[in-house]
C-alpha positions in Angstrom: 165.1 75.5 96.4 166.0 72.0 95.7 167.5 69.3 97.9 170.7 67.6 97.6 169.0 65.0 95.3 167.6 67.5 93.1 164.0 67.7 94.2 162.0 70.5 94.9 159.9 70.7 98.1 156.2 70.9 97.2 152.9 70.5 98.8 149.7 68.8 97.2 146.2 69.1 98.0 143.2 66.7 98.3 139.9 69.0 98.8 136.8 67.1 100.1 133.4 68.3 99.9 130.5 66.9 102.1 130.2 63.7 99.8 133.8 62.9 100.0 134.0 63.8 96.3 137.6 65.6 95.3 138.4 69.1 94.0 139.3 68.1 90.3 141.2 71.4 88.4 142.0 71.5 84.7 145.2 73.2 84.0 144.8 76.3 82.3 144.9 76.2 78.3 145.4 72.3 78.7 143.1 69.0 78.7 145.1 68.2 81.8 143.4 67.4 85.1 145.1 67.5 88.6 144.8 68.4 92.3 146.0 71.7 93.3 150.0 71.6 94.4 152.8 74.0 94.6 156.4 74.6 95.6 157.4 75.4 99.3 159.1 79.0 99.4 162.3 79.2 101.5 161.3 79.8 105.5 157.9 78.4 105.0 156.4 75.2 106.6 154.6 72.6 104.4 151.4 73.8 106.2 152.0 77.4 105.3 152.9 76.8 101.9 149.7 74.6 101.7 147.4 77.4 102.8 149.0 80.0 100.7 148.8 77.6 97.7 145.2 76.8 98.6 144.5 80.6 98.1 146.3 81.2 95.2 145.0 78.2 93.2 141.7 77.7 94.4 140.8 81.0 96.1 140.1 79.5 99.8 141.3 80.8 103.0 142.1 78.9 106.1 138.5 79.4 107.7 136.9 77.7 104.6 138.8 74.4 105.3 139.6 71.7 108.0 142.7 69.8 107.9 141.9 66.2 108.2 145.3 64.7 107.6 148.9 64.8 105.8 151.1 62.1 104.7 153.8 61.1 107.0 156.7 61.4 104.5 157.9 62.9 101.2 156.4 61.2 98.0 158.6 61.8 95.1 158.0 61.9 91.4 160.5 62.5 88.5 159.9 65.0 85.8 161.0 63.7 82.4 163.6 65.8 80.5 161.0 67.2 78.1 159.2 69.0 80.8 162.4 70.5 82.3 164.1 73.8 81.1 167.2 73.3 79.3 169.3 75.5 81.7 168.1 73.2 84.6 168.6 69.8 83.2 171.3 67.7 85.4 170.2 69.7 88.6 166.4 69.7 88.8 164.9 65.8 88.9 161.5 66.4 90.1 159.1 67.3 93.1 159.3 65.8 96.7 155.6 66.4 98.0 154.0 66.4 101.5 150.1 65.8 100.8 147.1 67.5 102.8 143.5 66.0 102.9 141.3 68.8 103.5 137.5 69.1 104.1 135.9 72.0 102.7 134.0 73.8 105.5 132.6 76.6 103.3 130.5 76.5 99.8 131.1 75.9 96.5 130.7 79.7 95.4 133.7 80.5 97.9 136.0 78.8 95.2 137.6 81.1 92.9 140.1 80.2 90.2 141.0 83.8 89.7 142.2 84.8 92.9 145.5 86.2 91.7 146.5 87.4 88.2 148.3 84.0 87.4 145.5 81.5 87.7 146.6 77.7 87.6 143.5 76.5 86.3 140.4 77.5 84.0 137.7 75.1 85.1 137.0 72.6 87.9 134.6 70.1 89.2 134.1 67.5 92.3 134.9 64.0 91.3 134.7 60.5 93.0 137.6 60.3 95.6 139.0 57.1 93.6 139.6 59.3 90.5 140.4 57.8 87.1 144.0 58.4 86.6 144.0 58.6 83.0 143.3 62.2 83.0 146.5 62.9 85.2 149.9 63.3 83.5 151.7 60.1 83.4 154.5 60.9 85.5 152.4 62.0 88.4 150.2 59.2 88.6 152.2 56.9 90.9 152.3 59.9 93.5 148.8 60.3 93.1 148.0 56.7 94.0 150.1 56.5 97.0 148.6 59.8 98.2 145.3 58.9 97.9 145.7 55.4 99.4 147.5 56.7 102.3 144.9 59.5 103.2 141.9 57.3 102.6 142.1 56.0 106.0 140.9 59.3 107.4 138.2 59.9 105.0 135.1 61.1 106.9 132.5 58.5 107.7 130.5 57.2 104.7 133.4 58.1 102.4 134.5 56.7 99.0 134.1 53.0 98.1 136.7 50.9 97.0 140.5 50.8 98.1 142.3 50.9 94.9 143.0 52.5 91.6 142.8 50.9 88.2 146.0 52.8 86.9 145.6 51.9 83.3 141.9 51.8 83.1 140.0 54.3 80.6 138.2 57.0 82.2 134.7 56.8 82.7 132.4 59.4 81.4 132.1 62.1 84.1 128.5 63.3 85.1 128.3 67.2 85.1 129.0 68.5 88.7 126.2 69.5 91.0 126.3 72.3 93.2 124.3 73.4 96.2 123.4 77.0 95.5 121.4 79.2 98.4 118.5 80.9 97.5 119.6 84.4 96.4 123.2 83.6 96.2 125.5 84.3 93.3 128.3 82.4 92.1 131.2 83.5 89.4 131.1 81.0 86.7 133.7 80.0 84.3 133.8 81.8 81.0 131.4 80.3 78.6 129.8 77.9 81.2 126.0 76.8 80.7 124.1 76.3 83.5 120.7 74.4 83.8 118.5 74.4 86.9 117.2 71.2 88.4 113.6 71.5 88.6 112.0 71.4 92.0 115.1 71.6 93.8 117.9 74.2 94.8 120.4 72.8 92.8 122.1 73.8 89.5 124.1 71.5 87.2 126.9 72.6 85.2 126.9 71.4 81.8 129.4 71.8 79.0 131.8 73.9 80.8 134.2 75.9 78.4 136.3 78.7 78.4 136.9 81.4 76.0 139.7 81.1 73.4 
């Protein structure tokens, strides 16, 4: 479903944990990291599409999150021809997106990248709100910056520091994600992942996340 200008309606999702860090997913079988996103089907509202994509890509249900805010208008990006199917060139231009800022009300172990038979991500981590954009495919970076900037005013108290993105900076080294694990709880680990308990606490730190194949 395209609009008259050749843009497909789409939703983007910025998911926050209690530290105002954002969910960052690695696209399956690639080295590209991004936020969850997906198209709006015919007859869906943006909010309905957001909840559907949230479950399909991240495995969360509506009760696991709270909607904090959304962008006022559509944010657009064009897709280079090399990423467009040959038979769609000349008609499809790119995506126009409504972005949602969500607060995770559940736990890390509620996240499930294999909620469907067609997973989008094969690894994930929590990252600072002002994420380094070099890890994002270039043609999406401008929209990411606009969405993060517009929605930053709605961050819960004690949120991210800084109010700009260094779009052309080198990404800094990323520490392994820390996840709160309740005593006796189990969590589905990515294939091939290795975990090292943090002595004296109830936290585990994920190291060297790799996937089979």
